[in-house]
N, CA, C and O atoms as a DFTB+ gen file, in Angstrom:
248 C
 N C O
     1  1     122.712      41.391      93.047
     2  2     121.734      41.331      94.084
     3  2     122.187      42.285      95.177
     4  3     123.115      41.969      95.921
     5  1     121.548      43.453      95.289
     6  2     121.962      44.431      96.302
     7  2     121.497      44.036      97.708
     8  3     120.468      43.383      97.883
     9  1     122.271      44.442      98.681
    10  2     121.885      44.246     100.060
    11  2     121.417      45.597     100.580
    12  3     122.118      46.596     100.425
    13  1     120.242      45.638     101.193
    14  2     119.683      46.870     101.732
    15  2     119.386      46.671     103.196
    16  3     118.649      45.759     103.573
    17  1     119.968      47.538     104.036
    18  2     119.692      47.490     105.467
    19  2     118.965      48.773     105.815
    20  3     119.426      49.869     105.494
    21  1     117.822      48.629     106.475
    22  2     117.026      49.767     106.912
    23  2     117.002      49.728     108.432
    24  3     116.592      48.734     109.031
    25  1     117.442      50.807     109.042
    26  2     117.404      50.885     110.514
    27  2     116.233      51.799     110.912
    28  3     116.089      52.924     110.431
    29  1     115.405      51.253     111.817
    30  2     114.238      51.980     112.302
    31  2     114.239      52.045     113.833
    32  3     114.727      51.143     114.514
    33  1     113.686      53.123     114.339
    34  2     113.496      53.224     115.763
    35  2     112.536      52.161     116.178
    36  3     111.463      52.062     115.582
    37  1     112.845      51.355     117.160
    38  2     112.022      50.264     117.629
    39  2     110.597      50.739     117.937
    40  3     110.394      51.827     118.477
    41  1     109.621      49.904     117.584
    42  2     108.232      50.207     117.894
    43  2     107.352      50.416     116.648
    44  3     106.142      50.602     116.776
    45  1     107.941      50.387     115.466
    46  2     107.157      50.554     114.263
    47  2     106.303      49.298     114.042
    48  3     106.710      48.185     114.372
    49  1     105.136      49.503     113.487
    50  2     104.216      48.406     113.262
    51  2     104.686      47.489     112.094
    52  3     105.495      47.887     111.256
    53  1     104.165      46.297     112.079
    54  2     104.453      45.360     111.010
    55  2     104.050      45.991     109.691
    56  3     104.775      45.880     108.703
    57  1     102.904      46.651     109.666
    58  2     102.389      47.265     108.425
    59  2     103.358      48.350     107.912
    60  3     103.602      48.451     106.709
    61  1     103.901      49.150     108.829
    62  2     104.881      50.169     108.452
    63  2     106.092      49.522     107.833
    64  3     106.567      49.963     106.786
    65  1     106.610      48.461     108.477
    66  2     107.804      47.783     107.975
    67  2     107.540      47.146     106.615
    68  3     108.412      47.171     105.746
    69  1     106.363      46.581     106.416
    70  2     106.014      45.989     105.125
    71  2     105.961      47.053     104.041
    72  3     106.350      46.804     102.900
    73  1     105.480      48.240     104.397
    74  2     105.433      49.371     103.459
    75  2     106.822      49.806     103.092
    76  3     107.106      50.063     101.922
    77  1     107.703      49.892     104.081
    78  2     109.081      50.274     103.822
    79  2     109.754      49.251     102.888
    80  3     110.407      49.635     101.917
    81  1     109.597      47.967     103.181
    82  2     110.174      46.902     102.371
    83  2     109.667      47.000     100.946
    84  3     110.460      46.935     100.006
    85  1     108.357      47.154     100.764
    86  2     107.760      47.252      99.424
    87  2     108.310      48.484      98.688
    88  3     108.616      48.406      97.498
    89  1     108.435      49.605      99.383
    90  2     108.942      50.827      98.746
    91  2     110.403      50.682      98.327
    92  3     110.769      51.090      97.224
    93  1     111.226      50.120      99.173
    94  2     112.634      49.870      98.825
    95  2     112.711      48.933      97.626
    96  3     113.454      49.176      96.676
    97  1     111.940      47.870      97.688
    98  2     111.954      46.902      96.576
    99  2     111.545      47.547      95.246
   100  3     112.200      47.326      94.227
   101  1     110.477      48.335      95.249
   102  2     110.027      48.997      94.011
   103  2     111.101      49.970      93.484
   104  3     111.342      50.065      92.280
   105  1     111.737      50.690      94.431
   106  2     112.779      51.638      94.041
   107  2     113.975      50.920      93.418
   108  3     114.533      51.368      92.417
   109  1     114.359      49.792      94.033
   110  2     115.487      49.025      93.497
   111  2     115.144      48.435      92.119
   112  3     115.991      48.401      91.227
   113  1     113.902      47.974      91.953
   114  2     113.507      47.419      90.663
   115  2     113.546      48.508      89.570
   116  3     113.943      48.250      88.434
   117  1     113.126      49.727      89.944
   118  2     113.057      50.818      89.000
   119  2     114.425      51.390      88.644
   120  3     114.651      51.797      87.504
   121  1     115.326      51.421      89.600
   122  2     116.603      52.135      89.395
   123  2     117.806      51.203      89.212
   124  3     118.780      51.582      88.561
   125  1     117.754      50.001      89.771
   126  2     118.906      49.122      89.740
   127  2     118.671      47.836      88.947
   128  3     119.538      46.963      88.909
   129  1     117.533      47.721      88.333
   130  2     117.181      46.520      87.553
   131  2     117.256      45.251      88.381
   132  3     117.699      44.216      87.884
   133  1     116.828      45.312      89.641
   134  2     116.768      44.154      90.492
   135  2     115.731      43.151      89.952
   136  3     114.643      43.552      89.537
   137  1     116.051      41.905      89.956
   138  2     115.156      40.882      89.431
   139  2     113.824      40.848      90.191
   140  3     113.763      41.104      91.394
   141  1     112.777      40.528      89.456
   142  2     111.466      40.392      90.081
   143  2     111.493      39.345      91.171
   144  3     112.082      38.276      91.013
   145  1     110.855      39.663      92.273
   146  2     110.761      38.810      93.472
   147  2     112.122      38.630      94.213
   148  3     112.233      37.765      95.081
   149  1     113.108      39.411      93.885
   150  2     114.401      39.336      94.602
   151  2     114.337      40.285      95.806
   152  3     114.813      41.418      95.736
   153  1     113.754      39.819      96.891
   154  2     113.630      40.610      98.111
   155  2     114.450      40.009      99.227
   156  3     114.356      40.458     100.369
   157  1     115.240      39.022      98.933
   158  2     115.952      38.292      99.977
   159  2     116.836      39.145     100.824
   160  3     116.979      38.878     102.017
   161  1     117.442      40.170     100.257
   162  2     118.440      40.932     100.983
   163  2     117.953      42.331     101.373
   164  3     118.705      43.302     101.288
   165  1     116.698      42.426     101.799
   166  2     116.202      43.652     102.431
   167  2     116.050      43.326     103.894
   168  3     115.269      42.452     104.269
   169  1     116.804      44.036     104.726
   170  2     116.855      43.745     106.158
   171  2     116.406      44.964     106.956
   172  3     116.869      46.079     106.716
   173  1     115.512      44.746     107.892
   174  2     115.097      45.818     108.798
   175  2     115.640      45.525     110.178
   176  3     115.485      44.427     110.712
   177  1     116.284      46.537     110.744
   178  2     116.861      46.419     112.084
   179  2     116.118      47.391     113.000
   180  3     116.030      48.586     112.717
   181  1     115.590      46.861     114.094
   182  2     114.910      47.703     115.103
   183  2     115.945      48.161     116.124
   184  3     116.630      47.344     116.740
   185  1     116.049      49.457     116.293
   186  2     117.038      50.015     117.236
   187  2     116.304      50.644     118.432
   188  3     115.414      51.471     118.237
   189  1     116.661      50.268     119.645
   190  2     116.014      50.876     120.810
   191  2     116.325      52.374     120.860
   192  3     117.405      52.803     120.455
   193  1     115.369      53.168     121.362
   194  2     115.521      54.613     121.407
   195  2     116.803      55.058     122.088
   196  3     117.429      56.032     121.668
   197  1     117.204      54.335     123.157
   198  2     118.398      54.743     123.888
   199  2     119.665      54.517     123.063
   200  3     120.722      55.035     123.425
   201  1     119.593      53.775     121.987
   202  2     120.736      53.520     121.127
   203  2     120.651      54.334     119.814
   204  3     121.472      54.148     118.916
   205  1     119.672      55.218     119.714
   206  2     119.417      55.963     118.493
   207  2     120.007      57.348     118.594
   208  3     119.708      58.057     119.555
   209  1     120.818      57.767     117.666
   210  2     121.401      59.097     117.634
   211  2     121.482      59.558     116.188
   212  3     121.813      58.778     115.295
   213  1     121.173      60.853     115.961
   214  2     121.205      61.406     114.591
   215  2     121.946      62.717     114.624
   216  3     121.924      63.446     115.615
   217  1     122.601      63.001     113.519
   218  2     123.184      64.310     113.290
   219  2     122.302      65.131     112.391
   220  3     121.226      64.688     111.990
   221  1     122.744      66.313     112.075
   222  2     121.994      67.177     111.187
   223  2     121.937      66.591     109.776
   224  3     122.863      65.918     109.324
   225  1     120.831      66.866     109.101
   226  2     120.699      66.401     107.735
   227  2     120.236      64.968     107.573
   228  3     120.193      64.469     106.448
   229  1     119.891      64.293     108.648
   230  2     119.427      62.935     108.571
   231  2     117.894      62.904     108.813
   232  3     117.405      63.442     109.806
   233  1     117.171      62.280     107.906
   234  2     115.721      62.226     108.032
   235  2     115.355      61.316     109.216
   236  3     115.998      60.289     109.434
   237  1     114.350      61.689     109.957
   238  2     113.860      60.895     111.058
   239  2     112.364      60.707     110.952
   240  3     111.625      61.658     110.694
   241  1     111.919      59.486     111.152
   242  2     110.515      59.182     111.162
   243  2     110.087      58.672     112.500
   244  3     109.189      57.836     112.599
   245  1     110.727      59.172     113.541
   246  2     110.448      58.728     114.938
   247  2     109.107      59.194     115.374
   248  3     108.698      58.924     116.504
C-alpha cells in the first residue's frame, strides 16, 4: 500500500484536488498494481504561497 503525498499551492478548488487524487490513483493502479479502492494513503497538503519555493526543473501548476 503506497503512500502518496501531493503538495499544492493553497487555493486549489475541491474539484481540482479530486481530479488530482483520481489521476494519482489511476496511475498507481496501472503501474504499481494497487488494490481497487485503496485510496486511503493519498494525501493532499495545501501550502501557503509564502511558504512555497521551487528550483529549476520542478513543474508548477500555480
